N, C-alpha and C positions, 0 to 999 in steps of 0.2 A: 415547580416542575411536576408534571403529571406523568406517571409511568406508562410505558407502552410495552405490553407483553406480546412480542411477536418475534419470529425468526426472519422476517423480511430484511434483507441487507440494505444498508444505507447507500445512497447514491455516491458516486465518486466525485461529482461536482455539485455545487450549490445551485439552487433554482435561479434561472434568469427570470426575475419577478414580473417583467412586462410582457411576457409571451411564454406560456408554459402549459404542460399537461401535469395535473397533480400527481406527485409520486404516491405509490401505495401506502407509504408511511403517513403521508399527509391525509390520505383518505381515511385511514384508521383514526387518526387524531381528530379529524373533523367530525366523525361519527360520535366520538366521546363528547365533544363540545356540544353537538346538537342534542345529545341526551341531557346534558346539563341545562340547556336552554328550555327544556320542558318544565323546569321548575321556576322559570322567570316569566312573568306576564309581560309580553312585549306589546306596546301600543303602536309601534312603527317598525318598518323593516330596517335592518342594520347590516353593515359589513363586518364579518368576523374573520379572524386570521389564526392560523396555527403555524408554529415554528418547531420542527423536530430538532432536538439538540442532543449532544453527548456531554454528560457532566464530567467533571474532573476525575471521578472514580470509575469512569467507563460506562456508566449506566445511560441507557437511551430513554428519553422521555420527550414530552412536548410542552410548549408554552401556548397560551391562548390569549387573544386580545380582541377588542372591538374598536371600531373607528369612532373617534370623538367621545361623546357621552352615551351611556346606556341608561335609558329612562331617567335622564337628568343627573346621573351619578357617574363618577369615575373611580369608585372604590369597591367594586364587586370583588370579593375575595378569590374567586376561581381564576380571575384574569390578571395579567400583569398590570402594574400601575402606569400612569402616564409618564412621559419623559419629564414633564414638570406639572405639578398640581396647582392650577390656577383657581380651583374651586373652593379653597379653604376660606370660610366666611371671615376669619380674622386676619387673612393674609393681605399683603399690600395691593394685589390686583383687585380683589373684591372690594376692599375699602375705598380705593381710588375710583373704581367703577361706580360705586354708589354716589360718591361726591359729584362726579361728572354728570350722572343722571339727574341729580338734583338741580343742576344749573340750567334752568328753563327760560330765564329772562332773555329778551332779545339782546340786551346789552352784554350778556355773557357769552354770546355765540362764538366770538373769536377765541375767548379764553377756553371755552369748551372744546373747540377744535384743536387748539394747541395742546391741551392736556390729554385729549384722546390719542393724538399722534405720539406724544411722549410715553403714554402708558403702553401703547402697542410696541414701541421700540424697546421699552423696558421688558415686556413679556418675551419678545424675540430673544433678548439677551440671556434669558434664563434657560433657553434650550441650547445645550452643548452636546453634540452628538459624537459618539465613539465609532471607530472602525475596527476591523479585525487586527490591525497592527497595535491597537491600544492608544491610538492618537485621538485627540479630542478637538472639536472645532465648533465655533459659534454658528448658529443657524444662519445669520445674515452673511457670514463669511462663506459658508457652504453654498448659499444661494448665489452670491455674486461671483464666486470662483467658477461655478457651473455655467452661469450666463456671462461668459468672458467677452462676448462680442459687445462693443460699445453701443451698438444699435439696440440689441436685446436688453442690455443692462439699463439703458435709459428708459426703455418701455416698461421694464419690470425691475425697478431698483430694489424692491423689498418683496419678500415672499407673501403670498396671500394669507389671510387669517386662517388658523387651523393647521398650517403646515407643521408637520411633526406629530400630529395627533392621530394619524391613520394607523392601521394595524401594524404594517411592516416596520416602521421606525420604532414603535413601542417594543415589539418583539425582539428586534436585534439589540436595542439598547439594553434591555433586561438581560439578555444572554451574555453580552459582553461584560456587563457589570458583575455577573455572577460566575464568570469563568467557564461558560458553557459554549461548546463549539456548534455553530449552526450547521445543520445537515441539509434541510430542505424546508420549503415554506409554501403555503397556499392560502388564498382568501376566498370566502364564499359569502353570498348574500342570504340572509335568513329573514323571512317575513314578507309582507306585501311590498310591491314595487312603489317607489315614490311617485308622486303625481306627475312630475316633469320628466323624469328619466325612465329608463326601462331596465329593471333588474328582475331576474327570474329566481324565485325561491329555491334555495338549495344549490344554485349553480355557482361554479368557481369563476373568479374574475382576476385579471392581472391587476397589479398595483397601478394607481393612477399616475399619469405621466406629468401632469402639471405641478402638483404639490410634491409628489413622492420621488420622481426621478432625480431631481438635483440632490435630495437628501440621501437616497439609497445609493446613488453613484459614489458618494463619499463613504457611506457605512459599509459597503461591500468590498472596499479596498482591503486586501489581505486575505480574502477568500478566493478559492478556485471556483469561479462561476461558469455555468454553462454558457456557450456562445449564444448570441441572439439568433433564434431560428429564422427571423425575418431577413437576416443578412447572409444566410447560407446560400451558396451558389446552387441554383436550380437549373435543370436542363432548359435551354432557351426555347421559348414558345414562338410561334409564328402566326401571322395573320393570313386570311384567305381573301383574295380580291373577288368581290361579288359582281362589281360593275366598274367600268372605266371608260371615259371618253376624253376629249381634249380639255375639259373643264373640271371634272370631278372624279373622285375615286370613292367607291363604297366598299368597305371591308367588313369582315366578320372577325371580331376580337374574341379570343378564347378567355375563359375564366382564369384568373391568376396572372394576367398580363397588365402592366401599367398602360394607361393611355399616353402619358408623357413621362420623361425620365424623372425619377424621384430619388429619395435618400437611400432606397434599398436596391437601386440598380438602374442601368441605362437601357436595358432591353424593353422597348415600348413600341406602341403603334406608331407614334410620331417619328422615332428614330429609324424604324424599318422603312417607313414611307419616305423619309428624307434620303435614305440610301438609294431607293429605287426611283424616286421623283424629287430631285434636289430642291425644288421650289414649293413643295407641297406644304399645306398648313391645315391642321385638324380644326374643324369647325366647332367641335364640342367634345366632351369627355364622357367616359363611363368609369364607374368604380373598378378597381383592379379585379375584384372578385366577380363582377358582372360580365357576362358574355354578350355578344350580339353586334348589331349593325352600327357602324359609324361612317360619317361622310367627311372627306377631306377635299380641299380646293387645290387646284394645280397652280394658281397664281393669286396674288393679293386682291385683285378686283373681285374675283369669284368668292374669295374668302370673306370679304366685306359684305357681299350680298347674302351669303349663308348666315353670317353672324347676325345680320339684321333680321333675317327670318326667325332665327332662334330667339332673339331679343323680343320680337313682336309676338312670340308664342304662336306662330302660324305653322311651324313644323309639327306634324302629327306623329306621335310615337305610340307604339303598343309593345308592352312587355308581357312575357308569360312567366309564371312562377309556380312553384309548389310550396304549400304552406304546411307548417306544423299545427294542424287544427283546422276547424271548419268555421268560417265566418257566420255570424248570426243571420245576415242577409245575403242573398245571392247576387244582389246588384245594388250599387249606390255610389256615394261620393264621400271621400274623407277630406276634411279640411282642418289641418293642425299646423299652426305656425312653428317654424323650426329655428333653432339658434345653436351654433356650435358651443359645446361645453368647453370653456377656455382652460379649465384645469385638467381636462381628460380628452384631448383631441385624439382621433377625429370624431368621437362620439357627438351626437346631436341630442338636444333636449327640446321638449315642448315648452314654449314661453309665450304666453298670450299677450304680454306687454311689449317685449322687445323682439320677438321672433318674426321672421319673414314669412309672408303668406305662402302656403304650400297646399296645392289642391290636386287630388287624384280621383279619377273615376275608376270603378272596378266592376268586374263581372265574373262570376264563378261559372265555369263550364266543365262539367265532369270533375276530375281530380285536379284540374288546373285552375288558375285564376289569371285573368287578363287585366292588366293595369294600364291606365291611360293618363299619364301625368300632364297637367296643364302648366305646371311650373317645373323648374329644374334644380331644386335645392339639393344640397349634399345629403345623401342617404334618405332622400324623401320617401321612396317606395319602401325601404326597409323599416323606417320609423312608422309610416302609415299602416303597414301591416302589423307590426309588433305591438304598438302602443295600445294600452287598454281603452283609450278614447278613440282609437281607430278600429282596426279589425280584430285586435287582440290575438292575432295568430302570426308569429314570426315566420319569415321566409325560411324554408328548410336550409340548414347549413349556415345561418347567419350567426357567426361567432360573437358579434358585438351585441346584438339585441335578442338572440335566441339561443340555439344550441349548435355546436360545431357538427359538420358532416364532411363528406369527401369533397364537397364544393358548395358554393352558394347557388341555389337553384333559382336563379333570376337571369332572364335572357331578353335582350332587346330584339324583338322578333320582326317588327315592321317599322319602316321609316318613310314618311311622305313629306314632300316639299316641292316648291316650284324650282325648276331647273334654272340656274342663274344666267344661262346664255340663251336657251331656246324659249324660256317662259312657259314651258309645258309643265303640267302637274305630273310628277313622277313618284312612283312608289316601289319599294324594295322589301322583300321578305326573305328571312332566313330562319328555318325551323330550328327549334332548340334540340340539343342532342340528349335531352332527358325526358 
């Protein structure tokens, strides 16, 4: 435990690790870790974490950790150790791993697969996680108890490799083992962004949901944890009807409203339209944080027509945004294939092998940028702006791929399509309020 010399009071509740603003104590601790990192030559970016704790003698300090291995090692003295050390050269895991690697003949393929699976199960069994009640549970049991739905459990019967090696589980496990009370926690990225993902040097990030949420849901039991900010009741937002006739409705959605009902609430464009037009159907969606124009059908036949136009990429859309930074070129095209990060939804990654084609034209006009997507992938515009192989300039307020602000400065400003009934080309515009 490293000392923290400060009069800053501790929070009354522990950090909700999947959506948080770093506590001032965590900010102080992170600065100490970053000073320590100046003495380590990093060849790649890495996620680091700090956990502020109170020791049994009442002293306040912090623990530090890194995700996975740091420069191929997991024994750096400044940081807490792994929950289980699989890197010992004379240990069972490394010895068996070497034997499996040596099995290269085609006739050994089935035996190699069997032994690899057995070794992975053995490794999972070495991870036994504590919670604040002092209870201990095997990783596989933690995973399967969290994924209690038979459908989900059949799809994900075992945790992915590396589960339990992220910062947060390491930190909490060490604190529990040494009788230290966790007070608050934060994780930050240090170093260059990985090639596929987008991570900003020095920026704080929530714990990943895929690997960490099942484990932390167990480990946080017994702590008084802050409520999930995403589930707090917010004043209901409303839509503005821009155009309506017997077939279609065009609306302006505010930033912060869902397109369709989700896990964090039912107030959405779809539900409001259903209340006013019982047979209405949304033809497409916008991200919750994106504002702008959307079109809905008043009956199923019109809906199918609009859906076909979106599928054929004949609907023309123009978005306007403010960026954190200035693109190198004033005009051009970004083409980066995107894939959902399965262990950290809803984040997207660039994947040239498995990703789906995503193409965006852009044009910088004054302090604004106009974006013309040819495809409609999740977070396409946000990724194309933020990724180093795209524009390298995140959209202002993009808390996933850039830096938080009062809102996401992205607005669907113009929508053009063929009217499903009249066959006329129609266009609608709604200026952004930023």
